[in-house]
C-alpha positions as CSV (number, residue, x, y, z in Angstrom):
1,X,28.3,254.1,213.7
2,X,29.8,251.1,212.3
3,X,30.0,247.6,213.7
4,X,31.7,244.6,212.2
5,X,30.7,240.9,213.3
6,X,33.6,239.5,215.3
7,X,35.3,236.7,213.3
8,X,35.3,234.5,216.6
9,X,32.5,232.3,216.1
10,X,32.5,231.0,219.7
11,X,31.7,233.3,222.5
12,X,29.6,236.2,222.7
13,X,29.6,239.9,224.2
14,X,28.8,240.8,227.8
15,X,27.8,244.4,228.4
16,X,27.7,245.8,231.8
17,X,25.6,248.6,232.4
18,X,22.3,249.3,230.4
19,X,22.2,252.9,230.4
20,X,22.0,254.8,227.0
21,X,25.1,253.6,225.7
22,X,25.0,250.2,227.2
23,X,21.3,249.7,225.4
24,X,22.4,251.4,222.3
25,X,25.4,249.2,221.8
26,X,23.3,246.0,223.1
27,X,20.5,246.9,220.2
28,X,23.0,247.6,217.6
29,X,25.3,244.3,218.2
30,X,21.8,242.5,218.4
31,X,20.4,243.8,215.1
32,X,23.5,242.7,213.2
33,X,23.4,239.0,214.9
34,X,25.9,239.1,217.5
35,X,25.1,237.1,220.9
36,X,24.6,239.6,223.8
37,X,24.3,239.6,227.4
38,X,23.6,242.4,229.0
39,X,23.9,243.1,232.9
40,X,22.3,245.8,235.0
41,X,21.6,246.2,238.9
42,X,18.4,248.0,238.1
43,X,15.6,246.1,236.3
44,X,13.8,249.3,235.0
45,X,17.2,249.7,232.9
46,X,16.5,247.0,230.6
47,X,13.3,249.2,229.5
48,X,15.8,250.9,227.0
49,X,16.3,247.9,224.9
50,X,14.5,247.7,221.8
51,X,11.7,245.4,221.2
52,X,13.8,243.7,218.7
53,X,16.6,243.2,221.0
54,X,17.6,239.4,220.9
55,X,20.0,238.9,223.6
56,X,19.7,237.8,227.2
57,X,19.4,240.1,230.2
58,X,20.4,239.3,233.7
59,X,19.5,241.3,236.6
60,X,22.5,241.6,239.4
61,X,25.2,243.6,240.3
62,X,28.2,242.6,237.9
63,X,30.9,243.7,240.4
64,X,30.0,240.5,242.1
65,X,31.7,237.5,240.5
66,X,28.5,235.3,241.2
67,X,26.9,237.4,238.8
68,X,29.6,237.1,236.0
69,X,29.6,233.6,236.5
70,X,25.7,233.4,235.9
71,X,26.6,235.3,232.7
72,X,29.1,232.6,231.8
73,X,31.8,235.3,231.3
74,X,34.4,232.3,230.8
75,X,32.8,231.8,227.3
76,X,32.7,235.4,226.7
77,X,34.7,236.8,223.7
78,X,34.4,240.5,225.1
79,X,33.2,242.3,227.8
80,X,32.2,246.0,227.8
81,X,31.8,247.7,230.9
82,X,30.0,251.1,230.6
83,X,28.2,251.8,234.0
84,X,28.0,255.4,235.3
85,X,31.0,254.7,237.5
86,X,34.8,254.4,236.6
87,X,35.6,252.3,239.7
88,X,32.9,249.9,238.9
89,X,34.0,249.7,235.2
90,X,37.3,249.3,236.1
91,X,36.9,246.5,238.8
92,X,34.8,244.3,236.3
93,X,37.4,244.8,233.4
94,X,40.3,243.4,235.8
95,X,38.2,240.7,237.0
96,X,37.4,239.8,233.2
97,X,41.0,240.3,232.1
98,X,42.7,238.6,235.2
99,X,40.7,236.2,236.5
100,X,38.5,235.0,233.3
101,X,40.9,235.6,230.5
102,X,38.3,237.5,228.4
103,X,40.3,238.1,225.3
104,X,39.0,241.7,224.7
105,X,37.9,243.9,227.3
106,X,36.9,247.7,227.3
107,X,35.8,250.1,230.2
108,X,34.2,253.4,230.0
109,X,36.0,255.9,232.4
110,X,34.8,259.7,232.9
111,X,38.3,260.4,234.4
112,X,41.1,260.6,231.5
113,X,44.0,260.8,234.3
114,X,43.1,257.1,235.0
115,X,43.1,255.9,231.4
116,X,47.2,255.3,231.5
117,X,46.8,253.2,234.6
118,X,44.6,250.6,232.8
119,X,46.3,250.3,229.6
120,X,48.9,248.8,231.6
121,X,46.6,245.8,232.5
122,X,45.8,245.2,228.7
123,X,42.4,246.9,229.4
124,X,41.1,249.1,226.5
125,X,39.4,252.1,227.5
126,X,36.9,254.7,226.1
127,X,36.9,258.0,227.7
128,X,34.0,260.4,226.5
129,X,35.8,263.6,227.8
130,X,39.2,262.7,225.5
131,X,36.8,261.5,222.6
132,X,34.9,264.9,222.9
133,X,38.1,267.0,223.1
134,X,39.6,265.2,219.8
135,X,36.2,265.3,217.9
136,X,36.0,269.3,218.9
137,X,39.6,269.7,217.9
138,X,38.9,268.2,214.6
139,X,35.7,270.3,214.0
140,X,37.8,273.4,214.8
141,X,40.7,272.3,212.4
142,X,38.1,271.5,209.7
143,X,36.4,275.1,210.1
144,X,39.9,276.8,210.1
145,X,40.8,274.9,207.2
146,X,37.6,275.8,205.2
147,X,38.5,279.5,206.2
148,X,41.9,279.3,204.9
149,X,40.8,277.8,201.6
150,X,38.0,280.7,201.2
151,X,40.8,283.3,201.7
152,X,43.0,281.6,199.3
153,X,40.0,281.4,196.5
154,X,39.5,285.3,196.9
């Protein structure tokens, strides 16, 4: 994975959900010097963060505006919502975009059929099913290309 430091010097990234994806993202961004706040409803989820994690953790339900205010969302450069619930991710993303004018908002969606609806709101989405499908297609295409090249060589 390749991450680039944001050019924006003010603000920080808020990550909602400290599951495998959220924790890995928080650890990676923290390691390259980004300012990170990670929010999760379960205290035990924070154990997934590495000992070198230099960000801040907030215990709470990020679908509650008061928790987002505690995270000082109005100062955030980005909000990335990666809980295990599409509706929660979208609700948080809409709150970040519409009420707090966060410039960069990303939501993970498990249901690819919901993706087009949220793009209309200016919310970027990551859909594991779509990403997996694209990657599988690419791998199959590569395998087919290699087979065709082998046939030409003979």
